[in-house]
C-alpha positions, 0 to 999 in steps of 0.5 A: 653792602660789602665789596672789595672795590668801589665803582670809580672810587679814588681811581689813581690818576696820572699827572694832569688828572688823566686816568692811568691805563691800568685802571681800565679793567678787562671784560673778565670780571663782567663775564663772571657776573650772574646778572645782566649788565645795563648801559645806555640804549641804542639811541646813544651812538657814541663811545662805550667803555668798561670801567671796573667791577666790585666784588664781595669778599668771596670774589662774587661780582656784585656791581660794576660800571660802564662808561659812555661818551668822553672818558672822564679825568679829574677836573675842577667843578666846571673845567678850566676856562677855555677847556672843552667840557667833558660829556659822559654818562656812567651806568652802574649795575648793582645786583639786587641781593637780600641780606645774606650770610658771608661766604665764611659764615661768620656774619651777614652781608647787607642787602642791596637796594636802590640806595646802594646804586645811588651811593655808588653813583654819587661816589663815582661822580665825586671820584672825577671831581676836584674843587678848583680852589682846593690844595692837592693835599686836602683832596683826600679829606674833601673826598672823604667828607663828600663820600659821607654826604653822598651816603647820607643822600642815598639813604634818604631818597625821599628827601628834598634833595631828590626829584623823580624822573621817568626814563625808559628801561628796556623800552618801558618807562621807569621811575628814578630818583634824580639830583643835580649838583655843581659837579654833575647829576646822579640818578638811581632806580630799579629794574624788573631784571633783578638789578638796581641801576645807578647813573652819573654824568656831566656835560650830558643831560640825563633827561634824554637818556634810556637804559637797556640790557647789554646784549654782548658785554665782550663787545665793550672790551 
């Protein structure tokens, strides 16, 4: 899947790990999407906020993410001692696309799949993670290595790193691939609405979550 931006990937951060306000995207990109956006269902009553969309070379929106709970900043594995642990879950919506020609007709774009959603969710979680024992100058190398690992895991959803988890989507039970790590959890599945779903989080259990199509994405802005 070729996109010009990645969900949460290497988002710039201010001193102290706080995400810069400029990273917050407007609702415009979400409104251009020809597919429905998904978030946590109405059982979640906390804050909801837009993150960013990913587009193809021709500008078509292919995926995007919506955050729930605390807005995450880059943190070490479990947070510094004495600091409150952030509680958040991010839902990634990926348009289900077959293999297709690029806008300029010079090549083929890869089909999207549940693995696409799993990879985007895995990279999203990594973008808010920083091993505490690592020097600042080494983080880019670490992130590149872990991104490759996230892709390998997403490409092997039937492998031993994943388990199955049943969660409601629009009120109907659906099966998801699920894994946990020292940095948080990642899951991925599909819907009957023409999109694949990925999600990642930390400090908020995935086991009690449910997903639903967003009725009015403009209300999240």
